[in-house]
N, C-alpha and C positions, 0 to 999 in steps of 0.2 A: 449470166451476169457474174462478173468477177469481183470478189471482195478482197481487198488487200489486207494482209495480216497486220494487226496492230503490233507495234513494237513493244517489247517488254524490256525490263531492266536486267534480266538474267544475263550474266556474262557467258554462261555455258549451260547447256542442257544435255540430257542423256536419255536414250531409249534402249530398252532391253527386250528382245524377243526370244522366248524359250520354246523349244520343241524337243521333247524327250530329254536327253542329257546334253543337248547342244544349245548353247546360249550365244546369241549375237548381240554385241554391245556397240553402239554408235554414240560418240560424244561430239557435239557441235559447239562451236564458239562463235561469238559475234565477229563479223568482218564488215565494218561499215554499216550499210543498211541491210545486209543479208547475213548468211551463215557460211561457215567453213568447217570442213571435217577436222576435228582435233585428234580423234583417235577412233579406230575401229578394231574390234577384237572378237575372236571366236573362242569361247571358253567351254571347258567341260565341267562336269558337276563338281570335281575337286577344286577347280579354279574359280568357282563362283564367288567365294569371299573376296577375291581380288577386285570385284566391282566397287566396293567401298573405298579401297585405296586409290583406284583410278579416278573416282568422283572427287575425292579429297584433293588429289593432285591438280585437277582441272578446275576446282572451285564449284563443283556441281552440288546443289543442295538437295535435289530430289530426282529420282529415276522414275521414268514412266515405263511401265511394263504392259505387255499385250496378254489379255486373258485368253483362255482356250476357246477356239472358234465354235466347237459344238455346244458350249455352254452359253453362247451369246445369241441375242435376237437383235435384229436391225430392221428399220423401217424408215422410208422417206415420206415426207409430206410437204405439200406446197404451202408457203406462207406469203401473204400479200406484202409487197414492198412497203416499208415505212421507216420510222426511226429505228436505228440499230438496237437501242436499248429495249424498245417495245417488241421488236421481232425476237430478240433473245429471250425476253420474258414469255412471249407466246410459245416459243419452242420448249421452254421448260415446263409450261403448263400442259402442252400437248404430250410430253413424255409421261406425265402423270396420268393423263386421260387415255392415251392410245396403247401404252405398253401393258403387259399383264399385271394385274393388281398384286400378284404374289411377289413381285420384285420389290425388295426393300429400297428405301430412299437413297441409301449410299451406293446402290448398284444400278442406278438408272441415270440417264443424262439425255438432254436434247439441246441441239445447238445448230445454227446455220453452218453450211459447208460451202467451200468454193464450188462454183457451178458455171455451166455455159449460160450465156445471156438468154433470158426468156422474158417476154413482155409482161411486166406487172407482177411477177411472182419470183420467189427464190426458193431454194430447197433447204429444208431442215432435216437433219438426220437424228432419229431417235434410236438409242441403243440401250440394251439392258443385259446384265450379267446374271444368269440364273444360279441359284444356290443348290446345285445338284450334288456336289461333293465338297469335301474339305478343301479350302483354298491352299495354294502352294505356300510353303513356309516363307516368312518375310526375309528380306536381305538384312544381314547384320551390319550395323554401323552406318546405315544410310536410310533416309526417308524414301518412301515409294508411293506411287499412285498407279492406277490401272486404267486401261482403255480397251475397248472392243476392237477386234481386227478391222471391222468396217470403218471405224473412225480413222485408224492409221491409213487404210486404203483410200479414204476420201481425201485426205491431205495429199497423198502421193498423186492422186488423179488431177487435182487442181481444177482447171477449167476444161479438161478433156471430157469427151462424151462417154468413155467406157473404161472400166478398170476391173480386174478380177484377180483374186488370190485363191490359189488351189494348191494346197500342200497335202500330199497323200497321208502323211502321218497325223495331220489334223482331222482327217476324215470328213471334211466339209469343203464346199466351194462357196466363196463369197463374191458377189458381183454388185457393182454400183454403176448405174448408167443413167443418162439424162437425154431425153429426146426433145423435140420442139415443143411438145405440149405436156409430157409426163416425165417422171423420174422414178427410179426403182432401186431398192437395195434388198438383196436376198441372201440368206444363209441356207444353203441346200446341203443336207447330209449326203455324203457320197463315200460309202465304205470302200476302202482301197482293196482291190483284188489284183488281177494281173494288170500290166501296164496298158494293154489295149482297152480293158474295161474301164480303167480310171480315165483314159483319154476320152472315151465315149461319154462318160458321166460329166466330164468337164465341158465337152462340146454341147451336150444337151442343156446344161445349166446356162451357158452363154446364149444359146439360141432362144431359150424361153425368156430370158431377160430382155434380149433385143426385141422380141415380139411384143413385149409389154409396153415398150416405149416407142414402137413404130420404127425401129432401126433395121436396116437391111443386114442380114447375117453376114454378107460379104464385107461389111465395114468393120467387123469384129477383128481387132488386132490379134496377132499370134504372140505367144510367149511361154515362159516356163511357169514357175510357181507364182510369180508376180507378173501380170499382164497389164501393160499400160499403153495408151495411145502415144503416137510419135511426139505430139506437142507436149505431153506430160513428161516424157523422158528428156526432151530438150530443156524444159523449164528446170527440172531437177539437176541437169548437168551444169547449170549455172552456179551451183553450190560447189565451192572449191573442194576438191577431193572426191567428188562423186563421179564414178565412171559410167559412161553410157554402154554398159555391158549387161546383158540379160543374166548372166551368172552372178554378177555382183549384186544385182537387184534381188535375185533369188536368195542370196545369203544375208544381205543387210537391208533389204528394202523395207520390211515391216518395222525393224528397229529404227531406221531413218524416219519413217512416218511417225512413230511414237515420239521421237525427239522433236520433230517439227511441230507436232501437236502440242507438246509441252511448252515450246517457245513461242507459240502463237497466242497472243492475248485475246483475240476475238473468238477463236474456236477451242481454246484451252479447256472449256468446261467439259468437253468430251473426254478429256484425260483426267477427270477428277473422281473416277470411281474408286471405291475402297473395298478391299477384300473382306474386311471385318467391320462390324458396326462400330462407329466411333464411341468412345467412352464419354458419356455426358455427365458432367458434375451436377448432381442434384442436391438440393438443400436437405438438411436432416429431417425437416418436416415432411417433405415429399417421400423420402426413403422410408420414414416411419409409416406413412399412409400406405405405401405399397406393401410393406411388410405385413401390416394389419389386414390388408385386403384379402389375404389368403383365408379361406373359410375356416380351416382348422385353427389358425392363429387367432382369427376373429372371435371364436368361441371362448378360447382361454383368455383373450384380452377382455371380453365382456365379464367373465367370472372374476378376473383380477380387479376390474373397475368396480364391480359390486362390492367386493371385499374391502376395497379402499374406501368406498362410500360409507360402509358400515363401521369400519375401524377408525377412520380418520377423526370423527367427532370424539371418540373415546381418547384417541391420542392427544387431541388438542385439550380435552378436559384434564387429562393427566398432567400435561405440560403446564397448564394454568395452575393446577393444584400444587405442583412442585415450586413454581415461581412464588405463589402466594405463601406457601409454607416458609420459604427462605425469607421473604420480606416480613412475614409475621414475627419470625424469630428476631430479626433485626429491630422491629418495632418494640418487641418486649425488652430487648436490651436497652434501647433508647429510653423506654419508659422507666426502667430501673435506674438508669443514669440520671434521668430528669428528677426522679424522687430523691436520689442522693444529693444532687446539686441543690434542690430546694431545701433539704434538711440543713446542709451546710450554710446556705444563705440565711435561713432562719436563725441558726446558731450565731452567725456573725452579726446579724441584726440585733439579736438579744444581747450579745456582748457589747455592741456599740451603745445600746441603750442603758444597760445595767452597770457596765464597767467604764469608769472614766480614767483618763491619764492624769492622776492626781498631781504628779510632779510637774507636768506641763501647766495644769490649771493654776497651781500655786505660783509657778514662775510668771504666768500671765498676770495673775493678781498682784504679784510683787512689782512687775513692771509698770502697772497702772497706779501704784500707790505713790503719792508725792512724798518728798522729804519733809519730815515734820509730823508725820502720822505714824503712830505706834499701834500695832495690832495687839490686842489683849486676848481675843478669842476669834478664831476663824473656823467655820464649819462649811463643808461641801458634801452634798449628798444628792443622788439622782431624784429623791422624792421632794426635798425642800429647797434645793438649789444652793445659793450662797447666803450665809449668815455671817456678818462681819461686825465685831465690836472692837473699839479702840479709842485712842485719845489723839487730839490734834492740837498743835500749838496755837492755831487760830481757826476761826470758823470758815475762812475762805478756802482753806485746804480741803474741807469736807466737800464743798461744791466742785473743786477741781478733781477730787477723787471720784465723785459721781460722774462727772463728764468723761474722765479717762476710761472708766468702766464701760460707758455707753459707746465710746468710740471703738472699742475692741470688737464690737459686733458679736462678741462671745457671750456677753451678759445682757439680758433683756429685762425690762421693767425694773430698773435700778431705783430703789426707794430708800429715803432716809427715814428710819423709824423713830429715832430718838436723838435729841441734841441737848446736852446739859453742860453748862459752864461751871468749872471748879476753880476756886481762887488760886489754888496751888498746883493743880494738875492740868491746866489748860481746859480743853473742851472734850467732854466724853460724848460719844455718839455710837449709834448702831445702824447698820445698813443691811438691806436684803436685795437679792436679785435672782432672776431665773436664768438657768442654763438650758436652752432648748436641746431636745434630743438630737444626738448626732453632731452637735456643734463642739464637742470636747476636743476634736482633732483639728479645728480650724486654726490656721497660722495667725498669730497676733504679733503686731509690732509694738515693742515697749514704748510707753509714753515718755520716759526719760532715757537719754543715752548716757550711761555712766562711763562708757569708754571715752567719749569726747570730753566729758566734764565729770570728774570723779566726785565721790561722796564727800571727801574731805574738803574739797573746794566749795561744794554746795553748803556744807554745814559750818565750816570755819573760815572759808574764804582764802585758804592757803593750800598749796599742794604739798604732799609729803615729799620732803627734799633733804637738803644737807643736814638739817638739825637732827632728823631721825637717823640718818646714816651715821652721824658722829656719835650719837648716843649708843647705837648698836656697836660701833667700833670700840667705844670706851668700855662697854659691858664685856665684850670679848677679851679685851686686854686685861681687865680686872680679874676675869676668870683664869686667864693664863698665869697671872702673877700669883694668885692664891694657890693654884695647883702646884706651881713650882716651889713656893714656900713650904707647902705642906709636905712635898716629897723630898726636897733637899738636894737631890742630884738626878742624873739621867736615869740611873737604874730604878730609882724610886718612881720616876715618871713613867717608865715602862711598866713597873708594877701597878701604878695607879691606872694606866691605860688598860691593862689586862683586867684589873678589878672592875673598871667601867663596863667592860664587855660582859662580865658575869651578871646574872640576874640580881637585881636589887631586892631589898627586903619586900618591896611592894610587888615583885614579880616572883614570889615564892611559889613552889608547885602547889597544886590543889591538895587539900588535906586528905588523909586516908578516910574512906567511908566503908562501913560494914554493910553486909547484906540486909540487915534489919533496917538500917538507915535508908538504903536504896528502896526498899519496899514501902517506906513511908513517903517517898517523893511523889508529888503530883507530876503531870505531864510537862508543865513549864519548867519546874525545877530539874527534872530529869534531862530535858533537852539542853538546858544551860550547863548541867554537870558534864555530860559526855562531850559537848562541844569544847568546854574549857580545857579538858584533859587532852583532846586531840590537837587543839591549837598550841597548847604549851609544848607538847612533844615536837611539833613541826618547827616552832620558833627556837627551840633549844636543841640543836643537833648534837651538842657535846654533853648532853645529859648523861649521868652515870647509868649503867645498865640496870641496876636494881630499881631505881626510881622510874626509869622509862618503862620497865616491864610492869611495875605496879600501876602506873597511869594507863597503860594500854589495856590491862585486865579490867580496871575499873570502868574504862570507856566502854568496853564490850558489855559488861554487866548492866551498866546504866542505860545503854542504847537498847538492849534487849527489854529492859523494864519499860522504856518509853514506847517501844513498839507494841508491847502488850497493852499499855494504857490507851494507845491510839486506836487499837482494834477493839477495845471494850465497848459495850453498848452505851455506857454513860459518856465515854471519851472525856472524862474529867479527872482521871487519876485516882489512886488509892486514897482512902480516908486517912487523915492524920490522927 
């Protein structure tokens, strides 16, 4: 049965066969539905790096190489005809089951091969590359894959009945043949001796293969290193550039088979062998598990794990201790800050309760007092609140005053304690009220707006106007006339002006005090004494030096005496 090769998208493929220091390279390129020779070369060991340049020039991505014949095993097996995918899968499974188990997965392959027509069955070729020695060094600058010589020979044979490869330098004879009922693939070692001995070994291998498949030995074709049936050579000659010459096939036949194998999508699995095991990227967990699987490492890993199990709780406890220590120090700081803030808040609260803004409270009280009420006694204290005594022109003003105080919301429980009419002094009254704690800073709107309606209008019905201005101007003119008359001329006026700038008799410097008088001063008298001397020196910069020095000395002595009295236990001054 003939299986047409599936077309691949590769524009060019290459095959390389090496025997000793001689390397045969064949490059094929697409020519319609088939192939054509792009280049054939025979290279020595020094020229082997040129393979990469040749492949790059023709656009070849991968080179298929032929493994050494004595290191390969081959076997054919019959597979029932079925779906191509199912037959290919069956061939792969048979390669795992039938080939030696010592073969690694990257060095075994099984796939259907072109064959003569047989009823109900087709031929699968199983190949394997033994790991007997170090593989050849890889080609530099190009990817490579490997195939067994039997795979290359099977593609060269096509649908012919018999094919054989016998290279003395390989030391083996490879045969592939198919009869009407059986097929066979053999790799027979045949050490090269003399030419006659080699030809005899070659003939014996061919006869034994023919006998296995029921083929008449007279039907075995003749040839050199590559022996093919006539129909196989005719089919290969259809490739442009291939010569139907036994010598040409001996030189480039195996490389041509490797290239055809790489370009055939259906049988290309036979060209997928690898000289070295592929590098599999494994996860870190898997690598760690493999590393630990070593018995020696496993022991030390167990010891380390036990140490971690024992020390880890201590480490966590130490870490918690450090964290808690840091947080505790922060809490201590926060506690101290909280206590300080609470002390300040208590101090501010105490100040708010015990200290009142007296100037504001008196201003609020004044703003609530109607015109016509005169205060004779006003007392404000945190303990007793407001106590007000005064006179009113009429009793209605007292009620108005009480209502104004209540409207401020600053005074509470405003009560009139006493009201007494006087024939010549109007109405005398007394009034009390409470000032709640913390209300001393409450803003209060005055009951009377004296900016809109002045006190003079309220009391006299007229605004301070031209009459007052005229009186002031008359007084100023009178003073000017009297000053001029007294001085007589301009010089006198200047003299009088200078005299006005000097201290008057009422502004005479403080009198001289002795140390004995200072010792008799109490704290209040001492404070008044040194303040008076300090202020006098500041207000009179033109004071003569002697007086100024005297006042500064007295200021210092009196201040020292005042400090002594202030620091004394009685804090009441020296006895008089």
